[in-house]
MOPAC internal coordinates of N, CA, C and O (Angstrom, degrees):
PM7 1SCF
backbone

  N    0.0000 0     0.00 0     0.00 0    0    0    0
  C    1.4431 1     0.00 0     0.00 0    1    0    0
  C    1.5163 1   108.49 1     0.00 0    2    1    0
  O    1.2310 1   120.25 1   -46.12 1    3    2    1
  N    1.3247 1   117.13 1   133.88 1    3    2    1
  C    1.4585 1   123.14 1   174.59 1    5    3    2
  C    1.5206 1   107.95 1  -115.43 1    6    5    3
  O    1.2310 1   120.63 1   -47.64 1    7    6    5
  N    1.3177 1   116.40 1   132.36 1    7    6    5
  C    1.4632 1   120.72 1   175.76 1    9    7    6
  C    1.5203 1   106.69 1   -81.41 1   10    9    7
  O    1.2310 1   120.37 1   -71.86 1   11   10    9
  N    1.3148 1   116.91 1   108.14 1   11   10    9
  C    1.4584 1   123.04 1  -169.93 1   13   11   10
  C    1.5262 1   111.99 1   -62.03 1   14   13   11
  O    1.2310 1   119.47 1   139.62 1   15   14   13
  N    1.3174 1   118.61 1   -40.38 1   15   14   13
  C    1.4626 1   121.03 1  -176.20 1   17   15   14
  C    1.5214 1   112.36 1   -60.78 1   18   17   15
  O    1.2310 1   120.15 1   148.59 1   19   18   17
  N    1.3269 1   117.32 1   -31.41 1   19   18   17
  C    1.4667 1   120.76 1  -177.15 1   21   19   18
  C    1.5220 1   113.14 1  -118.89 1   22   21   19
  O    1.2310 1   119.64 1   175.65 1   23   22   21
  N    1.3105 1   118.29 1    -4.35 1   23   22   21
  C    1.4691 1   124.72 1  -175.15 1   25   23   22
  C    1.5256 1   110.98 1    60.33 1   26   25   23
  O    1.2310 1   120.38 1  -154.32 1   27   26   25
  N    1.3177 1   116.89 1    25.68 1   27   26   25
  C    1.4643 1   121.34 1   180.00 1   29   27   26
  C    1.5202 1   110.67 1   -79.92 1   30   29   27
  O    1.2310 1   121.19 1   -34.98 1   31   30   29
  N    1.3022 1   115.33 1   145.02 1   31   30   29
  C    1.4589 1   123.12 1   177.04 1   33   31   30
  C    1.5258 1   107.18 1  -114.69 1   34   33   31
  O    1.2310 1   119.56 1   -83.91 1   35   34   33
  N    1.3465 1   118.44 1    96.09 1   35   34   33
  C    1.4624 1   120.15 1  -171.27 1   37   35   34
  C    1.5183 1   115.44 1   -73.82 1   38   37   35
  O    1.2310 1   119.36 1   164.58 1   39   38   37
  N    1.3359 1   118.83 1   -15.42 1   39   38   37
  C    1.4615 1   121.43 1  -179.97 1   41   39   38
  C    1.5234 1   110.14 1  -141.10 1   42   41   39
  O    1.2310 1   120.78 1   -37.84 1   43   42   41
  N    1.3153 1   116.11 1   142.16 1   43   42   41
  C    1.4644 1   120.93 1   169.67 1   45   43   42
  C    1.5139 1   107.53 1  -127.85 1   46   45   43
  O    1.2310 1   120.92 1   -28.95 1   47   46   45
  N    1.3091 1   115.85 1   151.05 1   47   46   45
  C    1.4567 1   121.28 1  -176.70 1   49   47   46
  C    1.5144 1   108.65 1  -141.42 1   50   49   47
  O    1.2310 1   120.45 1   -41.26 1   51   50   49
  N    1.3310 1   116.74 1   138.74 1   51   50   49
  C    1.4472 1   121.76 1   178.28 1   53   51   50
  C    1.5233 1   108.18 1  -141.70 1   54   53   51
  O    1.2310 1   120.27 1   -38.26 1   55   54   53
  N    1.3125 1   117.08 1   141.74 1   55   54   53
  C    1.4584 1   119.95 1   175.39 1   57   55   54
  C    1.5251 1   109.33 1  -137.63 1   58   57   55
  O    1.2310 1   122.09 1   -22.00 1   59   58   57
  N    1.3086 1   113.61 1   158.00 1   59   58   57
  C    1.4623 1   119.96 1   179.70 1   61   59   58
  C    1.5089 1   108.27 1  -150.63 1   62   61   59
  O    1.2310 1   120.57 1   -39.14 1   63   62   61
  N    1.3161 1   116.52 1   140.86 1   63   62   61
  C    1.4728 1   121.52 1   177.19 1   65   63   62
  C    1.5150 1   109.48 1  -121.06 1   66   65   63
  O    1.2310 1   121.53 1   -40.21 1   67   66   65
  N    1.3115 1   114.68 1   139.79 1   67   66   65
  C    1.4573 1   120.89 1   173.48 1   69   67   66
  C    1.5250 1   106.28 1  -119.77 1   70   69   67
  O    1.2310 1   120.83 1   -63.16 1   71   70   69
  N    1.3161 1   116.02 1   116.84 1   71   70   69
  C    1.4677 1   119.54 1  -175.12 1   73   71   70
  C    1.5143 1   113.11 1  -103.59 1   74   73   71
  O    1.2310 1   119.87 1   168.71 1   75   74   73
  N    1.3388 1   117.85 1   -11.29 1   75   74   73
  C    1.4650 1   119.06 1   179.37 1   77   75   74
  C    1.5269 1   109.42 1  -101.81 1   78   77   75
  O    1.2310 1   120.58 1   -11.45 1   79   78   77
  N    1.2885 1   116.50 1   168.55 1   79   78   77
  C    1.4569 1   120.95 1   179.77 1   81   79   78
  C    1.5171 1   111.74 1    95.94 1   82   81   79
  O    1.2310 1   121.02 1    -4.70 1   83   82   81
  N    1.3217 1   115.66 1   175.30 1   83   82   81
  C    1.4649 1   119.82 1  -174.88 1   85   83   82
  C    1.5293 1   114.21 1   -71.51 1   86   85   83
  O    1.2310 1   119.66 1   156.76 1   87   86   85
  N    1.3153 1   118.25 1   -23.24 1   87   86   85
  C    1.4737 1   121.20 1  -176.92 1   89   87   86
  C    1.5240 1   109.62 1  -139.24 1   90   89   87
  O    1.2310 1   120.00 1   -95.17 1   91   90   89
  N    1.3492 1   117.61 1    84.83 1   91   90   89
  C    1.4662 1   119.85 1   179.53 1   93   91   90
  C    1.5271 1   110.62 1   -57.11 1   94   93   91
  O    1.2310 1   120.71 1   -29.22 1   95   94   93
  N    1.3235 1   116.25 1   150.78 1   95   94   93
  C    1.4596 1   118.60 1   179.45 1   97   95   94
  C    1.5221 1   111.20 1  -147.84 1   98   97   95
  O    1.2310 1   121.59 1   -25.30 1   99   98   97
  N    1.3257 1   114.56 1   154.70 1   99   98   97
  C    1.4568 1   123.19 1   171.01 1  101   99   98
  C    1.5146 1   106.70 1  -114.73 1  102  101   99
  O    1.2310 1   120.95 1   -40.75 1  103  102  101
  N    1.3255 1   115.79 1   139.25 1  103  102  101
  C    1.4628 1   121.17 1   178.45 1  105  103  102
  C    1.5158 1   108.79 1  -125.31 1  106  105  103
  O    1.2310 1   120.64 1   -37.01 1  107  106  105
  N    1.3175 1   116.38 1   142.99 1  107  106  105
  C    1.4632 1   120.57 1   176.13 1  109  107  106
  C    1.5229 1   108.47 1  -141.79 1  110  109  107
  O    1.2310 1   121.13 1   -43.88 1  111  110  109
  N    1.3151 1   115.45 1   136.12 1  111  110  109
  C    1.4595 1   122.37 1   179.67 1  113  111  110
  C    1.5250 1   108.80 1  -127.87 1  114  113  111
  O    1.2310 1   120.38 1   -46.21 1  115  114  113
  N    1.3105 1   116.89 1   133.79 1  115  114  113
  C    1.4614 1   121.68 1   176.36 1  117  115  114
  C    1.5231 1   108.25 1  -127.90 1  118  117  115
  O    1.2310 1   120.49 1   -50.73 1  119  118  117
  N    1.3148 1   116.68 1   129.27 1  119  118  117
  C    1.4629 1   121.70 1   175.69 1  121  119  118
  C    1.5122 1   108.14 1  -117.45 1  122  121  119
  O    1.2310 1   120.77 1   -49.86 1  123  122  121
  N    1.3209 1   116.13 1   130.14 1  123  122  121
  C    1.4622 1   122.48 1   178.51 1  125  123  122
  C    1.5201 1   108.21 1  -110.39 1  126  125  123
  O    1.2310 1   120.89 1   -48.95 1  127  126  125
  N    1.3206 1   115.90 1   131.05 1  127  126  125
  C    1.4633 1   121.77 1  -178.82 1  129  127  126
  C    1.5222 1   109.94 1  -107.90 1  130  129  127
  O    1.2310 1   120.75 1   -25.94 1  131  130  129
  N    1.3313 1   116.17 1   154.06 1  131  130  129
  C    1.4605 1   121.61 1   178.42 1  133  131  130
  C    1.5273 1   108.16 1  -143.67 1  134  133  131
  O    1.2310 1   120.47 1   -29.63 1  135  134  133
  N    1.3203 1   116.70 1   150.37 1  135  134  133
  C    1.4635 1   118.32 1   178.93 1  137  135  134
  C    1.5295 1   110.87 1   -71.79 1  138  137  135
  O    1.2310 1   120.88 1   -42.69 1  139  138  137
  N    1.3149 1   115.92 1   137.31 1  139  138  137
  C    1.4574 1   122.11 1   173.57 1  141  139  138
  C    1.5233 1   106.39 1  -106.34 1  142  141  139
  O    1.2310 1   120.65 1   -71.65 1  143  142  141
  N    1.3161 1   116.36 1   108.35 1  143  142  141
  C    1.4670 1   120.88 1  -174.36 1  145  143  142
  C    1.5233 1   111.90 1   -64.02 1  146  145  143
  O    1.2310 1   120.50 1   144.38 1  147  146  145
  N    1.3139 1   116.64 1   -35.62 1  147  146  145
  C    1.4649 1   120.00 1  -178.09 1  149  147  146
  C    1.5311 1   111.36 1   -65.89 1  150  149  147
  O    1.2310 1   120.22 1   139.55 1  151  150  149
  N    1.3374 1   117.19 1   -40.45 1  151  150  149
  C    1.4607 1   121.02 1   179.81 1  153  151  150
  C    1.5196 1   113.09 1   -89.09 1  154  153  151
  O    1.2310 1   120.63 1   159.46 1  155  154  153
  N    1.3290 1   116.39 1   -20.54 1  155  154  153
  C    1.4581 1   119.86 1  -176.93 1  157  155  154
  C    1.5233 1   112.46 1    72.60 1  158  157  155
  O    1.2310 1   120.44 1  -151.56 1  159  158  157
  N    1.3433 1   116.77 1    28.44 1  159  158  157
  C    1.4643 1   122.33 1  -178.37 1  161  159  158
  C    1.5168 1   110.37 1  -133.92 1  162  161  159
  O    1.2310 1   121.11 1   -20.97 1  163  162  161
  N    1.3367 1   115.49 1   159.03 1  163  162  161
  C    1.4618 1   120.20 1   168.31 1  165  163  162
  C    1.5224 1   106.13 1   -86.44 1  166  165  163
  O    1.2310 1   120.37 1   -48.93 1  167  166  165
  N    1.3117 1   116.90 1   131.07 1  167  166  165
  C    1.4581 1   122.64 1  -177.25 1  169  167  166
  C    1.5309 1   109.24 1  -126.31 1  170  169  167
  O    1.2310 1   119.71 1   -23.84 1  171  170  169
  N    1.3388 1   118.15 1   156.16 1  171  170  169
  C    1.4698 1   119.16 1   176.87 1  173  171  170
  C    1.5200 1   109.96 1   -68.01 1  174  173  171
  O    1.2310 1   120.37 1   -54.66 1  175  174  173
  N    1.3056 1   116.89 1   125.34 1  175  174  173
  C    1.4602 1   121.62 1  -179.48 1  177  175  174
  C    1.5222 1   111.95 1  -102.77 1  178  177  175
  O    1.2310 1   120.35 1   150.53 1  179  178  177
  N    1.3366 1   116.93 1   -29.47 1  179  178  177
  C    1.4674 1   120.86 1  -175.64 1  181  179  178
  C    1.5197 1   109.21 1  -154.23 1  182  181  179
  O    1.2310 1   120.83 1   -40.00 1  183  182  181
  N    1.3250 1   116.02 1   140.00 1  183  182  181
  C    1.4561 1   121.07 1   172.06 1  185  183  182
  C    1.5218 1   108.02 1  -130.60 1  186  185  183
  O    1.2310 1   120.77 1   -49.34 1  187  186  185
  N    1.3163 1   116.12 1   130.66 1  187  186  185
  C    1.4649 1   121.44 1   178.03 1  189  187  186
  C    1.5207 1   108.02 1  -122.52 1  190  189  187
  O    1.2310 1   120.78 1   -36.13 1  191  190  189
  N    1.3337 1   116.12 1   143.87 1  191  190  189
  C    1.4545 1   120.14 1   177.33 1  193  191  190
  C    1.5171 1   109.91 1  -137.92 1  194  193  191
  O    1.2310 1   121.53 1   -33.06 1  195  194  193
  N    1.3339 1   114.68 1   146.94 1  195  194  193
  C    1.4628 1   121.66 1  -179.87 1  197  195  194
  C    1.5191 1   107.79 1  -135.22 1  198  197  195
  O    1.2310 1   121.01 1   -48.12 1  199  198  197
  N    1.3181 1   115.68 1   131.88 1  199  198  197
  C    1.4587 1   122.88 1   174.94 1  201  199  198
  C    1.5196 1   107.57 1  -119.02 1  202  201  199
  O    1.2310 1   120.53 1   -58.22 1  203  202  201
  N    1.3211 1   116.59 1   121.78 1  203  202  201
  C    1.4701 1   122.20 1   178.35 1  205  203  202
  C    1.5173 1   107.54 1  -109.55 1  206  205  203
  O    1.2310 1   120.27 1   -59.75 1  207  206  205
  N    1.3288 1   117.10 1   120.25 1  207  206  205
  C    1.4528 1   121.55 1   177.91 1  209  207  206
  C    1.5264 1   109.00 1  -130.58 1  210  209  207
  O    1.2310 1   120.76 1    -6.97 1  211  210  209
  N    1.3021 1   116.16 1   173.03 1  211  210  209
  C    1.4642 1   119.94 1   175.29 1  213  211  210
  C    1.5211 1   110.50 1   -64.97 1  214  213  211
  O    1.2310 1   120.56 1   154.35 1  215  214  213
  N    1.3321 1   116.54 1   -25.65 1  215  214  213
  C    1.4663 1   121.37 1  -179.51 1  217  215  214
  C    1.5265 1   112.99 1   -80.07 1  218  217  215
  O    1.2310 1   120.02 1   162.29 1  219  218  217
  N    1.3330 1   117.57 1   -17.71 1  219  218  217
  C    1.4580 1   120.56 1  -179.13 1  221  219  218
  C    1.5159 1   111.83 1   146.48 1  222  221  219
  O    1.2310 1   121.37 1    10.67 1  223  222  221
  N    1.3238 1   114.99 1  -169.33 1  223  222  221
  C    1.4579 1   122.58 1  -177.62 1  225  223  222
  C    1.5215 1   109.21 1  -114.50 1  226  225  223
  O    1.2310 1   121.21 1   -45.26 1  227  226  225
  N    1.3303 1   115.29 1   134.74 1  227  226  225
  C    1.4576 1   121.80 1   175.27 1  229  227  226
  C    1.5195 1   106.98 1  -119.36 1  230  229  227
  O    1.2310 1   120.30 1   -49.68 1  231  230  229
  N    1.3334 1   117.03 1   130.32 1  231  230  229
  C    1.4593 1   120.91 1   177.77 1  233  231  230
  C    1.5202 1   109.60 1  -124.90 1  234  233  231
  O    1.2310 1   121.01 1   -27.08 1  235  234  233
  N    1.2985 1   115.68 1   152.92 1  235  234  233
  C    1.4579 1   121.43 1   176.77 1  237  235  234
  C    1.5141 1   109.67 1  -147.65 1  238  237  235
  O    1.2310 1   120.72 1   -27.82 1  239  238  237
  N    1.3040 1   116.23 1   152.18 1  239  238  237
  C    1.4608 1   121.11 1   178.66 1  241  239  238
  C    1.5139 1   109.15 1  -145.85 1  242  241  239
  O    1.2310 1   120.82 1   -43.18 1  243  242  241
  N    1.3097 1   116.05 1   136.82 1  243  242  241
  C    1.4645 1   121.97 1   176.24 1  245  243  242
  C    1.5202 1   108.35 1  -128.29 1  246  245  243
  O    1.2310 1   120.62 1   -38.82 1  247  246  245
  N    1.3089 1   116.42 1   141.18 1  247  246  245
  C    1.4702 1   121.50 1   173.92 1  249  247  246
  C    1.5204 1   107.88 1  -120.18 1  250  249  247
  O    1.2310 1   121.15 1   -33.25 1  251  250  249
  N    1.3116 1   115.41 1   146.75 1  251  250  249
  C    1.4590 1   121.77 1  -175.28 1  253  251  250
  C    1.5323 1   109.77 1  -124.19 1  254  253  251
  O    1.2310 1   120.79 1   -44.72 1  255  254  253
  N    1.3247 1   116.09 1   135.28 1  255  254  253
  C    1.4658 1   121.74 1   179.35 1  257  255  254
  C    1.5277 1   108.85 1  -144.24 1  258  257  255
  O    1.2310 1   121.40 1    -4.84 1  259  258  257
  N    1.3082 1   114.93 1   175.16 1  259  258  257
  C    1.4637 1   123.08 1   173.09 1  261  259  258
  C    1.5298 1   112.20 1    56.95 1  262  261  259
  O    1.2310 1   120.47 1  -129.54 1  263  262  261
  N    1.3192 1   116.71 1    50.46 1  263  262  261
  C    1.4575 1   120.91 1   177.75 1  265  263  262
  C    1.5120 1   109.52 1   -70.17 1  266  265  263
  O    1.2310 1   121.05 1   -36.50 1  267  266  265
  N    1.3256 1   115.60 1   143.50 1  267  266  265
  C    1.4580 1   121.04 1   178.76 1  269  267  266
  C    1.5139 1   109.59 1  -133.29 1  270  269  267
  O    1.2310 1   121.44 1   -27.76 1  271  270  269
  N    1.3004 1   114.85 1   152.24 1  271  270  269
  C    1.4650 1   120.74 1   177.68 1  273  271  270
  C    1.5277 1   107.96 1   -96.32 1  274  273  271
  O    1.2310 1   121.17 1   -49.38 1  275  274  273
  N    1.3209 1   115.37 1   130.62 1  275  274  273
  C    1.4475 1   120.99 1   176.83 1  277  275  274
  C    1.5217 1   108.12 1  -115.66 1  278  277  275
  O    1.2310 1   121.00 1   -37.58 1  279  278  277
  N    1.2986 1   115.70 1   142.42 1  279  278  277
  C    1.4558 1   120.30 1   178.10 1  281  279  278
  C    1.5147 1   108.70 1  -125.52 1  282  281  279
  O    1.2310 1   121.58 1   -28.19 1  283  282  281
  N    1.3050 1   114.58 1   151.81 1  283  282  281
  C    1.4584 1   120.41 1   176.65 1  285  283  282
  C    1.5177 1   108.54 1  -144.45 1  286  285  283
  O    1.2310 1   121.38 1   -17.89 1  287  286  285
  N    1.2884 1   114.97 1   162.11 1  287  286  285
  C    1.4604 1   120.53 1   179.04 1  289  287  286
  C    1.5157 1   107.44 1  -137.45 1  290  289  287
  O    1.2310 1   120.49 1   -40.17 1  291  290  289
  N    1.3184 1   116.67 1   139.83 1  291  290  289
  C    1.4518 1   121.52 1   179.89 1  293  291  290
  C    1.5153 1   108.09 1  -121.92 1  294  293  291
  O    1.2310 1   121.12 1   -46.16 1  295  294  293
  N    1.3361 1   115.47 1   133.84 1  295  294  293
  C    1.4577 1   120.59 1   173.68 1  297  295  294
  C    1.5184 1   108.14 1  -126.21 1  298  297  295
  O    1.2310 1   120.37 1   -47.35 1  299  298  297
  N    1.3085 1   116.89 1   132.65 1  299  298  297
  C    1.4414 1   121.71 1   176.86 1  301  299  298
  C    1.5314 1   108.04 1   -98.92 1  302  301  299
  O    1.2310 1   120.53 1   -57.80 1  303  302  301
  N    1.3112 1   116.59 1   122.20 1  303  302  301
  C    1.4560 1   121.64 1  -179.99 1  305  303  302
  C    1.5134 1   109.33 1  -111.91 1  306  305  303
  O    1.2310 1   121.16 1   -50.57 1  307  306  305
  N    1.3079 1   115.39 1   129.43 1  307  306  305
  C    1.4485 1   119.21 1   175.89 1  309  307  306
  C    1.5178 1   114.95 1    73.50 1  310  309  307
  O    1.2310 1   119.47 1  -161.73 1  311  310  309
  N    1.3023 1   118.61 1    18.27 1  311  310  309
  C    1.4601 1   121.90 1   178.54 1  313  311  310
  C    1.5176 1   108.71 1   -86.18 1  314  313  311
  O    1.2310 1   120.45 1   -52.02 1  315  314  313
  N    1.3482 1   116.75 1   127.98 1  315  314  313
  C    1.4726 1   120.19 1  -179.44 1  317  315  314
  C    1.4989 1   110.84 1  -107.91 1  318  317  315
  O    1.2310 1   120.10 1   180.00 1  319  318  317

């Protein structure tokens, strides 16, 4: 889904399957984005992952908060 008014993409999804080897597996990753009013940007708010193997299922989830903007400046001295 794309939010037309802002061209924002609130979710991304990726999957991959490995069928060769001793333990085939399927992997899926989902990232959910949310607007950060302080930064004025859409930022990743949550990432979930699932691994399906013959040995079982492994899941993980991460949430992200407190985004900050960092700035840097570079000066080249004596470069010819």
